[in-house]
C-alpha positions in Angstrom: 0.8 -4.9 9.7 3.3 -5.1 12.5 1.8 -4.2 15.8 3.8 -3.3 18.9 1.3 -5.4 20.9 0.1 -8.9 20.4 -0.6 -10.6 23.7 0.3 -8.9 26.9 3.7 -7.4 26.6 4.8 -4.5 24.4 7.6 -5.3 22.0 10.9 -3.4 22.1 12.0 -1.4 19.1 14.6 -4.0 18.4 12.0 -6.8 18.4 9.8 -4.8 16.0 12.8 -4.1 13.7 14.0 -7.7 13.7 10.4 -9.0 13.3 10.0 -6.9 10.2 13.3 -8.1 8.7 12.3 -11.7 9.4 8.9 -11.1 7.8 10.6 -10.0 4.6 13.1 -12.8 4.6 10.5 -15.5 5.3 8.2 -14.1 2.6 11.1 -14.3 0.1 12.0 -17.8 1.2 8.4 -19.0 0.6 8.6 -17.7 -3.0 11.6 -19.9 -3.7 11.1 -23.5 -4.8 12.8 -25.1 -1.8 9.8 -26.2 0.2 8.6 -29.6 -0.9 5.9 -30.2 1.7 2.7 -31.0 -0.3 0.6 -28.8 2.0 2.9 -25.8 1.5 4.2 -26.1 -2.0 2.1 -24.0 -4.3 0.1 -22.4 -1.5 -0.1 -18.6 -1.4 0.6 -17.5 2.1 0.7 -14.0 3.5 3.1 -13.4 6.4 1.3 -10.7 8.4 3.6 -10.4 11.3 6.7 -12.0 12.9 7.1 -11.5 16.6 10.5 -12.5 18.0 10.9 -13.3 21.7 12.8 -10.8 23.8 16.0 -13.0 23.6 15.6 -13.4 19.8 15.9 -17.2 20.0 12.3 -17.9 19.0 9.9 -16.2 16.7 6.1 -16.6 16.2 5.2 -16.1 12.5 1.5 -15.1 12.0 0.2 -16.2 8.6 -2.9 -16.2 6.5 -3.2 -18.5 3.5 -4.8 -16.8 0.5 -8.6 -17.1 0.9 -8.2 -19.2 4.0 -7.9 -22.3 1.8 -6.6 -25.4 3.6 -5.6 -23.1 6.5 -4.9 -25.8 9.1 -3.0 -28.0 6.6 -0.9 -25.1 5.4 0.1 -24.0 8.9 0.9 -27.6 9.9 3.1 -27.9 6.8 4.9 -24.6 7.5 5.6 -25.9 11.0 6.9 -29.2 9.6 9.2 -27.3 7.2 10.2 -24.6 9.7 13.8 -26.0 9.8 14.3 -25.6 6.1 12.9 -22.0 6.2 15.1 -21.3 9.3 18.2 -22.6 7.6 17.6 -20.5 4.5 16.8 -17.5 6.7 20.1 -18.0 8.6 22.0 -17.5 5.4 20.5 -14.0 5.1 20.7 -12.9 8.7 23.6 -11.2 10.5 22.3 -12.2 13.9 24.2 -14.4 16.4 21.3 -16.9 16.5 18.7 -17.7 13.9 15.3 -17.8 15.7 13.4 -21.0 15.9 10.1 -20.4 14.0 6.6 -21.3 15.0 3.8 -20.6 12.6 0.3 -19.6 13.8 -2.9 -18.4 12.2 -3.3 -14.7 12.2 -6.7 -14.0 13.8 -6.5 -10.2 13.6 -8.6 -10.0 10.3 -11.3 -12.1 11.8 -11.3 -10.0 15.0 -11.4 -6.8 12.9 -14.4 -8.1 10.9 -16.1 -9.0 14.2 -15.6 -5.5 15.6 -16.8 -4.0 12.4 -20.0 -6.2 12.5 -20.6 -5.0 16.1 -20.2 -1.4 15.2 -22.6 -1.7 12.2 -25.1 -3.6 14.4 -24.9 -0.9 17.1 -25.3 1.8 14.5 -28.4 0.3 13.0 -29.9 -2.0 15.7 -33.1 -2.7 13.8 -31.2 -3.6 10.6 -32.5 -0.6 8.7 -30.1 1.9 7.3 
């Protein structure tokens, strides 16, 4: 679900390519038994998008915990363990720098649901189908 735009600036092809590679690596790291934070260990998390900064030194990782369970705690735990994830990620990357990770909630599903609700409401303003 990588989008070329999140925020105001359009991502370069390199940012999109690196972001997708990082997404796969981070997802694989999360399946390993190396994270011991109680809020993250055992949590099922979907990495929906990784957006590296233009200089590739930082990356924002958009996540959605399965079913939205303990969302804030899981994201806080991921941010606490970002160094462990980054270190493991660095072993698999061929980049000069391993980006510093910041995990955030992915609001795109909520936004899509909101738009869908607005369309349905507009289609049937009186509630009848």
